[in-house]
C-alpha positions as CSV (number, residue, x, y, z in Angstrom):
1,M,0.0,0.0,0.0
2,K,2.8,2.4,1.0
3,K,4.6,1.5,-2.3
4,T,1.5,2.3,-4.3
5,I,1.1,5.7,-2.6
6,L,4.8,6.4,-3.0
7,A,4.7,5.6,-6.7
8,G,1.6,7.7,-7.2
9,C,3.3,10.7,-5.4
10,L,6.4,10.2,-7.6
11,I,4.3,10.3,-10.8
12,L,2.4,13.3,-9.6
13,L,5.7,15.1,-8.8
14,I,7.2,14.3,-12.2
15,A,4.0,15.5,-13.9
16,C,4.0,18.7,-12.0
17,S,7.6,19.3,-12.7
18,G,7.0,18.7,-16.4
19,C,4.1,21.2,-16.3
20,A,6.3,23.7,-14.6
21,W,9.1,23.2,-17.1
22,F,6.8,23.7,-20.1
23,G,5.2,26.6,-18.4
24,S,8.6,28.4,-18.0
25,E,9.4,27.7,-21.6
26,K,6.1,29.3,-22.7
27,E,6.3,32.3,-20.5
28,K,7.3,34.5,-23.4
29,S,4.5,35.9,-25.5
30,A,4.4,35.9,-29.3
31,K,5.6,39.5,-29.4
32,E,8.5,38.7,-27.0
33,L,9.6,35.8,-29.2
34,N,9.3,37.9,-32.3
35,D,11.4,40.7,-30.7
36,E,13.9,38.1,-29.4
37,G,14.2,36.6,-32.9
38,L,14.9,40.0,-34.5
39,E,17.4,40.8,-31.8
40,Y,19.2,37.5,-32.4
41,F,19.3,38.2,-36.1
42,E,20.8,41.7,-35.6
43,D,23.4,40.2,-33.4
44,K,24.2,37.6,-36.1
45,R,23.1,34.7,-33.9
46,Y,21.2,33.1,-36.7
47,T,20.6,29.7,-35.2
48,N,19.1,31.3,-32.1
49,A,17.0,33.6,-34.3
50,I,15.6,30.6,-36.2
51,E,14.8,28.8,-32.9
52,S,12.9,31.9,-31.6
53,F,10.8,32.2,-34.7
54,E,10.1,28.5,-34.8
55,K,8.8,28.6,-31.2
56,L,6.7,31.6,-32.2
57,R,5.3,29.7,-35.2
58,D,4.7,26.5,-33.2
59,W,3.3,28.0,-29.9
60,Y,1.3,30.8,-31.4
61,P,0.1,29.6,-34.8
62,F,-2.8,32.1,-34.9
63,S,-0.8,35.1,-33.6
64,E,-0.4,38.2,-35.7
65,Y,3.3,37.5,-35.7
66,A,3.2,33.8,-36.8
67,T,3.0,34.3,-40.6
68,A,5.8,36.8,-40.6
69,A,7.9,34.4,-38.5
70,E,7.4,31.6,-41.0
71,L,8.8,33.9,-43.8
72,K,11.6,35.1,-41.5
73,I,12.7,31.5,-41.0
74,A,13.0,31.0,-44.7
75,D,14.8,34.4,-45.2
76,I,17.4,33.6,-42.5
77,H,18.2,30.2,-44.1
78,Y,18.6,32.0,-47.4
79,F,20.8,34.7,-45.8
80,I,23.2,32.2,-44.3
81,E,23.3,30.2,-47.6
82,E,21.3,27.2,-46.3
83,Y,19.5,27.0,-49.6
84,E,17.9,23.6,-49.3
85,E,16.3,24.6,-46.0
86,A,15.3,28.0,-47.4
87,V,13.6,26.4,-50.5
88,S,11.7,24.0,-48.2
89,A,10.5,26.9,-45.9
90,Y,9.5,29.1,-48.9
91,R,7.5,26.3,-50.4
92,E,5.8,25.6,-47.1
93,F,4.9,29.3,-46.9
94,E,3.4,29.2,-50.4
95,E,1.3,26.1,-49.6
96,L,0.0,27.4,-46.3
97,H,-0.7,31.0,-47.5
98,P,-1.6,30.9,-51.2
99,T,-3.4,34.3,-51.0
100,N,-1.0,36.1,-48.7
101,E,0.6,39.3,-50.1
102,K,4.0,37.9,-49.4
103,T,3.5,34.6,-51.3
104,P,4.8,36.0,-54.6
105,Y,7.9,37.0,-52.8
106,A,8.3,33.5,-51.5
107,A,7.9,32.0,-55.0
108,Y,10.5,34.4,-56.4
109,Q,12.9,33.5,-53.6
110,I,12.7,29.8,-54.5
111,G,14.2,30.8,-57.9
112,R,16.8,32.9,-56.2
113,C,17.9,30.0,-54.0
114,Y,18.7,28.0,-57.1
115,F,20.0,31.0,-59.1
116,V,22.8,31.9,-56.7
117,Q,24.1,28.4,-56.9
118,V,24.5,28.4,-60.7
119,D,28.0,27.4,-61.5
120,T,30.3,27.9,-64.5
121,I,29.5,26.2,-67.8
122,D,31.9,23.4,-67.2
123,R,30.0,22.2,-64.2
124,D,26.6,20.5,-63.6
125,Q,23.7,22.7,-64.6
126,T,21.0,21.3,-62.3
127,S,20.8,24.6,-60.3
128,A,20.4,26.6,-63.5
129,Q,17.7,24.3,-64.7
130,K,15.8,24.5,-61.4
131,A,16.2,28.3,-61.3
132,F,14.9,28.5,-64.8
133,Y,11.7,26.5,-64.1
134,S,11.2,28.3,-60.7
135,F,11.3,31.7,-62.4
136,E,9.0,30.6,-65.2
137,R,6.5,29.3,-62.7
138,F,6.8,32.6,-60.8
139,I,6.1,34.7,-63.9
140,K,3.2,32.5,-64.9
141,N,1.5,32.7,-61.5
142,Y,2.3,36.4,-60.8
143,P,2.7,38.1,-64.2
144,D,2.1,41.6,-62.7
145,N,4.6,41.3,-59.9
146,V,7.3,43.9,-59.5
147,D,10.0,41.2,-59.6
148,V,9.0,39.8,-63.0
149,P,11.5,41.9,-65.0
150,Q,14.4,40.7,-62.8
151,A,13.0,37.1,-63.1
152,R,13.1,37.4,-66.9
153,E,16.7,38.6,-66.8
154,N,17.6,35.7,-64.5
155,I,16.0,33.3,-66.9
156,T,18.2,34.6,-69.7
157,K,21.3,34.1,-67.6
158,C,20.2,30.6,-66.7
159,L,19.6,29.7,-70.4
160,Q,23.0,31.1,-71.3
161,S,24.6,28.9,-68.7
162,I,22.7,25.8,-69.8
163,V,23.4,26.4,-73.5
164,G,27.0,27.3,-72.8
165,H,27.3,23.9,-71.0
166,E,25.9,22.1,-74.1
167,L,28.5,23.6,-76.3
168,Y,31.2,23.0,-73.8
169,V,30.3,19.3,-73.7
170,G,30.1,19.2,-77.5
171,R,33.6,20.6,-77.8
172,Y,34.8,18.0,-75.3
173,Y,33.3,15.2,-77.3
174,F,34.9,16.7,-80.5
175,K,38.3,16.7,-78.9
176,A,37.8,13.1,-77.9
177,D,37.0,12.2,-81.6
178,Q,33.4,11.5,-80.7
179,Y,32.1,13.5,-83.6
180,K,28.5,12.2,-83.6
181,A,28.0,12.9,-79.9
182,A,29.5,16.4,-80.5
183,L,27.1,17.0,-83.4
184,Q,24.1,15.9,-81.3
185,R,25.0,18.5,-78.7
186,C,25.2,21.3,-81.2
187,N,22.0,20.2,-82.9
188,N,20.3,20.4,-79.5
189,V,21.4,24.0,-79.2
190,I,19.9,24.9,-82.6
191,K,16.7,23.0,-81.9
192,D,16.0,23.8,-78.3
193,Y,17.6,27.1,-77.7
194,P,17.6,29.1,-81.0
195,D,17.3,32.6,-79.4
196,V,19.8,32.4,-76.6
197,G,22.8,33.9,-78.4
198,F,24.8,30.7,-79.3
199,H,23.1,30.0,-82.6
200,K,26.1,31.1,-84.7
201,D,28.7,29.2,-82.6
202,A,26.5,26.0,-82.8
203,L,26.2,26.3,-86.6
204,E,29.9,26.7,-87.0
205,Y,30.6,23.7,-84.9
206,I,28.0,21.6,-86.7
207,L,29.9,22.2,-90.0
208,I,33.2,21.2,-88.3
209,C,31.6,18.1,-86.9
210,R,30.0,17.0,-90.2
211,K,33.3,17.5,-92.0
212,A,35.1,15.4,-89.4
213,I,32.5,12.7,-89.6
214,D,32.8,12.7,-93.5
215,E,36.6,12.4,-93.2
216,A,36.3,9.6,-90.7
217,M,33.9,7.7,-92.9
218,K,36.2,8.1,-95.9
219,E,39.1,6.8,-93.8
220,E,37.1,3.8,-92.8
221,V,36.3,3.1,-96.4
222,F,39.9,3.5,-97.4
223,Q,41.0,1.1,-94.6
224,E,38.5,-1.5,-95.9
225,V,39.5,-1.1,-99.6
226,R,43.2,-0.9,-99.1
227,P,43.7,-4.5,-97.8
228,K,41.8,-5.9,-100.8
229,E,44.0,-3.9,-103.2
230,D,47.1,-5.1,-101.5
231,Q,45.9,-8.7,-101.6
232,E,45.1,-8.5,-105.4
233,N,48.6,-7.0,-106.0
234,N,50.2,-9.8,-104.1
235,Q,48.3,-12.4,-106.2
236,E,49.4,-10.7,-109.4
237,E,53.0,-10.9,-108.3
């Protein structure tokens, strides 16, 4: 009996302690957490700032500060170059607040997250491709937004990077004597990206590739015919 009472008291004590602990954690109001997050950000304590805004978002989801906190989390991730986390946060904001006045901004920032990661033409172009599609989606969904002109400019830069990479790979194949593969890359530029600014370069390389292919084919024919001629000459002798 005593053990049962003791166990009950222990459980009650733990429960009360837990309530007290959670209570102390939630003593701060939504405004206090918001101010705290902003102060941490100003002090460049970015991890702490994110934690404060996450608490605000989770503890006070219907607060007047909650929506701004969600966007601030995404912005901080972007600011400290945690682009994967930033994209995830911006997308979540879009899904949760489709009619919010800041939603176009979140959509634009998704493109920016990829755009700032675009590398040189000799590197993988996944970021350029994702930025391109993100900006296209942004323009389609928010055609009158103030950031549309900049998005169009960024799209052009993405395409230049993507097409530049195609030609770079084409030249690489050509140097490796893989003329058909090189020709295919240049044809892709003409077919898929006629207005990006590489049309002339692609046409010139197509002519070079075709000439190299013709010469290679002639050499193959020569190599096939020459042994037969040598064999016939040997028989005559």
